Each structure stands twice: as C-alpha cells, then as structure tokens.
Residue, then its C-alpha position, 0 to 999 in steps of 0.5 A: m597344238s604345240l610350241q614350234t621352233v623356227r629358223t627363219p625370221f618372222a616378217l611383217s609381210d607374213y601378217i595382216p595389220l589389225s587395222e586393215h583386218q577390221q576394215q574387211t569382212p573375212q569369210s572365216f577368221y582363220d582364212g588367209k594370213p594371221v592378224l597382227h595385233y602387236h609387234t616390236t623389236g629389241a624386247k628383252a626376254w628373261i627366263p630362269k637359267s634352269q629352264q633355258s633348255k626348254l625354249p630354243i631361243f635360249p641356247a646355253d652357249a649364246s645366252s647372257a645375264p640380264t642387262l641394265p637397267e631392268s636387271s637391277a630389279l634382280d639383285r635379291q633373287t637367288e635363282e639365276t636368270v638369262e636374257q635374249i633380245v627378241d622380236v615380238f609378233v603377237n598375232s591371232r594364231n600364236l605368240s611368235l618370238f625370234s632371236p636374231s642373235t641365235e637365229s632361232g624362234v618359237s611360235i607359242p599357241y595361246q592354249q599353252i600360255s596358262i598365265h599372263a600378267i603385267k609384272t612390275l620389276h622394282t629396283t632394290s637401290n631405288p624402290a620408286q624406280t620400276f620397270p613394267s614387264v609381261y609375265l608368262q607361264l607356259e605349259l609345254s606338256s599336257g601333264g596330268a593330275a599331279d603338279d609335277d606332271f606339268d612342264t612349265v616355263e616362266l618367261t618375262l618380256i620387257p618391251p623397249q621403252s624408246q621404240p614405239p611398237t606397232v599396235a592397232e591404229d584405233a587403240g586410243p591414247p598411247k599407253r606404256p609398252a608393257v600394257d600394249l603387249f599385255e592387252a594384245i596377248s589378252d585379245c588374242s588369247n580370247l580368240n583361241p579358247d582353251p578346250l580344257g577350260g580349267e580354272d585352277w591356279d598354278a603359280d610360284d613366284s616367291e622371289r621379291g622384286a615383282e608384284i602382280i595383282f589379281e582382280g576381285d575380293q583379294q586374298a593372299l596367294e600362298g607362295f606368290s610374293g605380292a600376289f592376291a587371288g580374286g574371290g569367286g572365280g569371276g572375271g570377264g574374259g572368254g578365252g581359256g579361263g574365267g578370271g582376270v589377272h591385273g598388274r600395277d603400272e609404273e606409278g603403282v596404279e592398279l589396272n583392272g578389268n573395269g577400266e578403273g584405276g588409271e588411264e593406262g588401259e585394261g586387260e584380261a589374263k588367263r587362269a592356269r589350267k589343270e586336268 
C-alpha cells in the first residue's frame, strides 16, 4: 500500500466508532467500515519547508509559518518549518489527515510510518513551558540498502488543547491530547504489521527544542538531540518493529511501556525499517 491523496473531506460516517466495534463480533476485522480510534479537528501539522512538496496537504502557495504559542519552540531551529491546520482520523486502516483550507487530504498506511513518538516542544524564553506533540517519520518509497534511497518526511502533529477529541469511551481517565493521539496510532500500527519486519533505526533530529526518550538501557543516539536508544532491541509492541519509543509529558514525566512514570498513559512506537 502507498500514500493516497484525497480531495473529499473525511466524515465520521465513514467509520465505525471503536466503542461500537468493541460490542460486536465481526466476521473479519477488514469487513465493512474501518474502526475510528481517534478523531480531532483543528490540529496543527508541521513539516520542514524543504519537504512540503512530498505531502499534498502542504501546497507551496497555501502553507504558512507555524503559529503561536507552539511556534516559540522553533526559535533556535535553522531549518524553516511550515504549518497547516488539519482534521485527524486515526482509523484501523490508515492515518487520514485533511486540510480544509487546501481542500486536500492524505491517507497514510501505517506500514509507511517508520517512527512515531511523543515529542515535547520546549520554548526558548520559558523552558518550563512545553507543548506535547506527536512526531512521525514517514517512508514514502520502498528504498534500498542505502540511506539515500529512502524518501522520508518528518511530520509533527499538535492536537488542539481546548477541544476534547473523540476517543474510545472506555479509555479511562482523561489524558493529554498528544498521548491520546500517540496511543491511537500505536494501537492501529499494531493492527497493521510491517511485512518487512526491519529493526534498524533511522532518525535525524539534530535541532534543539525537542526531546524524545527511548525505552530500555538508554544509550545516546548520535545525531538525535535528547534521544536515547534502548538496548537489546526489546520492547513489547507487535506491529512493524520490536521496540518502544516513549516521550515525556508536559511535566517531564517519562511515559514507558510498563505504565510506569506517571498517570498519562503508555504506548508503543515503531522502529524504523531497513531492507
């Protein structure tokens, strides 16, 4: 499967709510409508300007600079970033994003999400002020043995803080929106395993202003500021890879795959794949 461009807005009626699906016994998971695990409108989507041509929701003539308050975390970055406001539909078949302003959207197969993690954006003027987001690294081509053969896109999603998203009704106590989004992507990724099953990391986020924590015996990951690689390739997740990638919440509490380190939830993330 590959990324698909759409011109018609996604609608809630296109999906089965997760709570309704859990009360049924479908003959096959893929029969009927996809199951909606998470939905929100008005989320901010960021992408490096040099990569915006790779996603149709970021046309060159209709993308703007990142807006406050989260944009204050980009003051020290040297690479220019652009923003679009999108509606987010995390469903059992793909991650769907639609930009009302550009009247365009994308459906991203989970097999093309090589990394996803909670990424904490830190402001330069007030280090105590942070904004949780979800970082995605997309592989838009199958590539080859060399790193240069992979056509990658780095996408950051920032859910709105003032609007409650649609999640499973039995999800327990409310969590921060970025954690809900991250966990929904994790769950759906596990439902769509990567047939390649690669376990090599490919990450490059040398700019300051972000922090990602990797589970396990932590070792500094070269070229990835504030990131650590877990030892032994462990992790629990299913899905495309074997390890967990976890972030810190707004108060610096680390989220891990064992449910320890705070009450904000847990989640699995996928390892980058190599052929």
